[in-house]
Legacy VTK file of the C-alpha trace (Angstrom):
# vtk DataFile Version 3.0
C-alpha trace
ASCII
DATASET POLYDATA
POINTS 303 float
28.624 -13.414 -25.120
26.239 -16.213 -26.100
23.258 -14.090 -25.074
24.544 -10.898 -26.609
25.033 -9.303 -23.192
27.944 -7.162 -22.099
29.361 -6.710 -18.600
31.012 -3.294 -18.595
33.320 -2.485 -15.694
33.388 0.869 -13.957
35.360 2.389 -11.106
33.632 4.001 -8.170
35.019 5.118 -4.823
31.993 3.718 -2.999
32.976 0.177 -3.985
36.003 -0.771 -1.901
37.950 2.448 -2.243
37.909 2.663 -6.016
38.119 -1.049 -6.790
36.506 -2.331 -9.967
33.024 -3.786 -10.004
30.728 -5.113 -12.693
27.179 -4.218 -13.617
25.687 -7.391 -15.071
22.326 -8.101 -16.703
19.611 -8.575 -14.082
21.663 -7.069 -11.258
18.864 -4.525 -11.281
15.479 -5.800 -12.474
12.220 -4.229 -13.568
9.816 -4.955 -10.714
6.580 -3.064 -11.397
5.183 -1.082 -14.334
2.195 1.244 -14.619
1.613 1.944 -18.301
-2.059 3.018 -18.282
-2.391 5.569 -15.452
-5.535 7.168 -14.113
-6.547 10.533 -15.505
-3.985 13.003 -14.187
-1.674 10.223 -12.984
1.816 9.284 -14.145
3.256 6.180 -15.717
6.127 4.647 -13.774
8.727 1.891 -13.815
9.888 0.474 -10.496
13.321 -1.175 -10.370
14.898 -3.402 -7.712
18.550 -4.030 -6.836
19.002 -7.805 -6.419
22.663 -7.601 -5.476
24.373 -7.378 -2.087
25.999 -4.011 -2.871
24.885 -0.499 -3.730
24.932 0.410 -7.422
25.456 3.966 -8.759
22.595 5.115 -10.953
24.423 7.658 -13.110
25.322 4.978 -15.678
21.688 3.998 -16.322
18.958 4.987 -18.749
15.290 4.055 -18.997
14.183 3.473 -22.573
11.775 1.814 -24.954
12.804 -1.137 -27.113
12.826 -0.857 -30.897
11.963 -4.380 -32.078
12.672 -3.528 -35.723
16.232 -2.430 -34.976
16.765 -4.790 -32.041
18.033 -2.110 -29.670
16.784 0.507 -27.193
15.342 3.794 -28.381
14.226 7.012 -26.654
17.124 6.631 -24.198
16.464 8.755 -21.101
19.475 9.103 -18.781
18.896 8.946 -15.039
20.669 12.152 -14.049
21.550 11.491 -10.426
24.659 10.795 -8.375
22.629 8.670 -5.955
23.038 4.929 -5.594
20.397 2.227 -5.475
20.991 0.378 -2.230
21.238 -3.389 -2.064
17.828 -5.119 -1.984
15.975 -1.853 -2.377
13.419 -0.271 -4.692
13.383 2.879 -6.827
10.497 4.273 -8.868
11.246 6.155 -12.087
8.617 8.541 -13.434
8.154 11.894 -15.125
5.988 13.460 -12.415
6.185 12.383 -8.765
2.830 13.909 -7.822
1.160 11.679 -10.421
2.030 8.758 -8.137
1.831 10.166 -4.606
-1.586 11.689 -5.362
-3.103 8.355 -6.372
-1.428 5.548 -4.402
-0.117 4.693 -0.967
3.580 5.621 -1.082
5.361 4.780 2.202
8.754 5.939 0.910
8.277 8.987 -1.359
12.032 9.615 -1.253
12.392 6.478 -3.391
10.662 8.159 -6.339
13.013 9.747 -8.859
11.703 12.170 -11.455
13.216 11.620 -14.906
12.505 14.702 -16.988
12.587 12.899 -20.328
10.817 9.741 -19.091
9.676 7.773 -22.176
6.019 7.623 -23.189
4.722 4.132 -22.379
2.004 2.867 -24.694
-1.288 2.180 -22.888
-1.997 -1.269 -24.316
1.358 -2.945 -24.931
5.012 -2.117 -25.345
8.539 -2.890 -24.228
10.405 -0.961 -21.541
14.147 -1.281 -20.989
16.635 -0.519 -18.241
19.969 -0.002 -19.975
23.432 1.425 -19.525
24.403 4.587 -21.352
26.155 2.502 -24.041
22.791 0.739 -24.810
23.752 -2.460 -22.962
20.432 -3.906 -21.766
20.299 -4.743 -18.046
16.634 -5.782 -18.035
13.698 -5.636 -20.444
9.966 -6.175 -19.955
7.510 -6.704 -22.806
4.185 -5.746 -21.247
0.587 -6.007 -22.437
-2.801 -5.226 -20.957
-3.670 -8.874 -21.692
-1.328 -9.825 -18.826
-3.735 -8.310 -16.286
-6.011 -10.486 -14.162
-8.610 -11.709 -16.701
-11.663 -10.832 -14.627
-10.779 -7.160 -14.094
-13.316 -4.967 -15.860
-11.105 -1.876 -15.600
-7.303 -1.889 -15.828
-6.685 1.843 -16.000
-4.578 2.788 -13.001
-3.646 -0.846 -12.265
0.043 -1.766 -12.347
1.608 -5.063 -13.333
3.732 -6.478 -10.512
6.574 -8.962 -10.682
5.899 -12.098 -8.603
9.394 -13.603 -8.307
12.802 -11.954 -8.361
14.426 -15.205 -9.544
12.154 -15.931 -12.509
12.834 -14.534 -15.963
11.389 -11.072 -16.565
9.797 -12.154 -19.844
8.011 -15.145 -18.287
4.347 -14.174 -18.486
3.228 -15.982 -15.328
5.808 -13.951 -13.409
3.480 -10.931 -13.617
0.109 -10.214 -12.061
-2.144 -7.207 -11.564
-1.525 -5.374 -8.304
-4.197 -6.252 -5.776
-7.272 -4.182 -5.065
-6.568 -4.216 -1.321
-3.148 -2.654 -1.995
-4.795 0.136 -3.989
-3.912 -1.279 -7.440
-0.181 -0.423 -7.220
2.664 -0.635 -4.693
5.277 1.982 -5.648
8.428 2.104 -3.430
7.742 -1.123 -1.471
7.214 -4.882 -1.779
4.725 -5.985 -4.412
1.322 -7.181 -3.280
1.722 -10.240 -5.540
5.301 -11.092 -4.501
5.982 -14.786 -3.865
8.901 -16.763 -2.450
9.845 -20.236 -3.610
9.328 -22.776 -0.806
12.291 -24.894 0.224
11.392 -28.544 -0.256
13.004 -31.834 -1.222
9.904 -33.076 -3.060
10.008 -33.184 -6.861
6.603 -31.505 -7.216
4.731 -29.470 -4.598
1.680 -27.255 -4.762
0.826 -24.145 -2.728
-1.534 -22.980 -1.441
-3.887 -25.916 -1.020
-6.790 -23.467 -1.079
-6.643 -20.440 -3.397
-9.131 -17.645 -4.041
-8.631 -15.916 -7.429
-10.208 -12.545 -6.619
-7.083 -10.335 -6.990
-7.047 -9.268 -3.355
-3.329 -10.004 -3.107
-3.778 -13.117 -0.945
-3.647 -16.589 -2.504
-4.850 -15.315 -5.880
-2.893 -17.995 -7.751
-2.048 -21.614 -7.117
1.628 -22.403 -7.676
3.140 -25.718 -8.743
6.809 -25.880 -7.769
9.210 -28.419 -9.210
12.771 -29.398 -8.377
14.578 -32.001 -10.496
18.136 -33.299 -10.714
18.193 -33.789 -14.493
18.214 -31.040 -17.095
16.401 -31.255 -20.433
13.028 -32.466 -19.148
9.750 -31.495 -20.803
6.573 -30.832 -18.820
2.886 -31.258 -19.590
0.559 -29.709 -17.000
-3.208 -30.210 -17.268
-6.039 -29.129 -14.955
-9.122 -31.347 -14.407
-12.240 -30.769 -12.335
-13.553 -33.179 -9.705
-15.521 -35.073 -12.374
-12.381 -35.722 -14.392
-13.214 -33.265 -17.179
-10.278 -31.374 -18.641
-10.409 -27.689 -17.756
-7.187 -26.322 -19.198
-3.804 -27.255 -20.638
-1.408 -25.047 -18.696
1.728 -26.275 -20.442
2.498 -28.595 -23.332
6.047 -29.796 -23.968
7.561 -26.965 -21.922
11.324 -27.243 -21.445
12.210 -27.146 -17.737
15.156 -25.877 -15.770
16.347 -27.670 -12.667
13.786 -25.829 -10.550
10.929 -23.414 -11.115
7.178 -23.101 -10.958
3.915 -22.914 -12.887
0.839 -20.947 -11.886
-2.908 -21.117 -12.472
-5.341 -18.249 -11.951
-8.554 -20.301 -11.867
-9.493 -19.416 -15.453
-10.511 -22.180 -17.889
-9.576 -22.650 -21.555
-12.429 -20.352 -22.654
-11.394 -17.499 -20.349
-14.129 -18.110 -17.762
-13.690 -18.244 -13.998
-14.001 -21.811 -12.759
-16.560 -22.830 -10.163
-15.701 -23.302 -6.502
-14.546 -26.837 -5.809
-11.749 -29.393 -6.096
-9.367 -29.474 -9.053
-6.626 -31.920 -9.976
-3.323 -31.152 -11.688
-1.746 -33.890 -13.781
1.951 -33.103 -14.132
4.044 -35.159 -16.556
7.832 -34.829 -16.591
9.315 -36.396 -19.730
12.939 -37.281 -20.468
13.338 -36.209 -24.105
16.347 -38.482 -24.642
14.690 -41.813 -23.887
10.995 -40.935 -23.655
10.697 -42.052 -20.034
8.800 -39.912 -17.584
7.083 -39.450 -14.268
3.507 -38.486 -13.496
2.261 -36.584 -10.470
-1.267 -35.738 -9.349
-1.866 -32.793 -7.075
-5.181 -31.567 -5.701
-6.213 -28.008 -4.938
-9.390 -26.278 -3.788
-10.654 -23.184 -5.595
-12.442 -21.126 -2.959
-14.712 -18.119 -3.037
LINES 1 304
303 0 1 2 3 4 5 6 7 8 9 10 11 12 13 14 15 16 17 18 19 20 21 22 23 24 25 26 27 28 29 30 31 32 33 34 35 36 37 38 39 40 41 42 43 44 45 46 47 48 49 50 51 52 53 54 55 56 57 58 59 60 61 62 63 64 65 66 67 68 69 70 71 72 73 74 75 76 77 78 79 80 81 82 83 84 85 86 87 88 89 90 91 92 93 94 95 96 97 98 99 100 101 102 103 104 105 106 107 108 109 110 111 112 113 114 115 116 117 118 119 120 121 122 123 124 125 126 127 128 129 130 131 132 133 134 135 136 137 138 139 140 141 142 143 144 145 146 147 148 149 150 151 152 153 154 155 156 157 158 159 160 161 162 163 164 165 166 167 168 169 170 171 172 173 174 175 176 177 178 179 180 181 182 183 184 185 186 187 188 189 190 191 192 193 194 195 196 197 198 199 200 201 202 203 204 205 206 207 208 209 210 211 212 213 214 215 216 217 218 219 220 221 222 223 224 225 226 227 228 229 230 231 232 233 234 235 236 237 238 239 240 241 242 243 244 245 246 247 248 249 250 251 252 253 254 255 256 257 258 259 260 261 262 263 264 265 266 267 268 269 270 271 272 273 274 275 276 277 278 279 280 281 282 283 284 285 286 287 288 289 290 291 292 293 294 295 296 297 298 299 300 301 302
C-alpha cells in the first residue's frame, strides 16, 4: 500500500488443486531488453520467474509506461495458457525469427510471439510488465546511455540485468551483453549475471583483477557491503596508485543492510583508465551521530 502496489489474488488449478495464490511485484522481473535491434531484427523483453512456483501468464501484459499519466499505456496482453516455470526465462517479442536469425538461442521454445508487442523507442523509454488491471509487476526505464561507455556501436546490443536481487531501476544493475556472447542472451542466463558472495566482512571487493573490455568476464569490479545498522550513508571514491582522485562513485548514498557498488574502469571524464592499481576509499557514515568507518580496498585494472 505504501508503494502503491497491489497484490491481486487469483485461483488456478495448477496451484495446489485450486488454492489461492498471489502475484506480487517482482515475482517476475524484467531481465534483458533489446530496444535497438539490428536491421531486420526484433526488439524483445526477457522476463524471469524468481519464485519457487510456476506462474500462469494469461493474466499478464507487456506495456510502455506513460510518465505524464503515471500508468501503463499500449497494454499488450500475453495471450497464452502456458505458465512460466519457477526460476526460468521467457522472451517476449513481435517476431521470433527476428531473434533466432541474429543470436544464439539455445531454447527457442522459450520465445513467445506477442502480436501487438509495443514499439520500444531506440534511445530511451520505459517498459512495463503488468497485470491486466494495470497493476505493475516490474518496470525498467532504459537508455542507450546505460550501455558500456566504450562501445562504438550499440545497435543490436541488449541490456542485461546483473543481479536478480537488486532493484530493477538501479542503473549499475544493468550492463551491455558481452561481445563473446554475441551481444544478447535470449532464453538463457545473462552473460553479465553476478551472484553476491557470502561473507562476514563489512566490505569486500571482487574480483581483485578486472578487465573492462565487455567480454562478459570480470568486466566490472564489485564492492559488496554488509552492515547491521540501517540508515547509513556511503561515500565511495576511486584513486589511482599516485593518490590522485579518479572518480566519485557515490556521494551520500543511503544504504540498505547489504548490497553492492560497481565500477567499469571509466574516469570522471568518461575515459578508460590506464592499466594499473587503483584504491577505493569507502566511508560509511551514521547519519544520526555523524560517526563512521573508513575502508580502503585495492584492485588491479588489467588489459
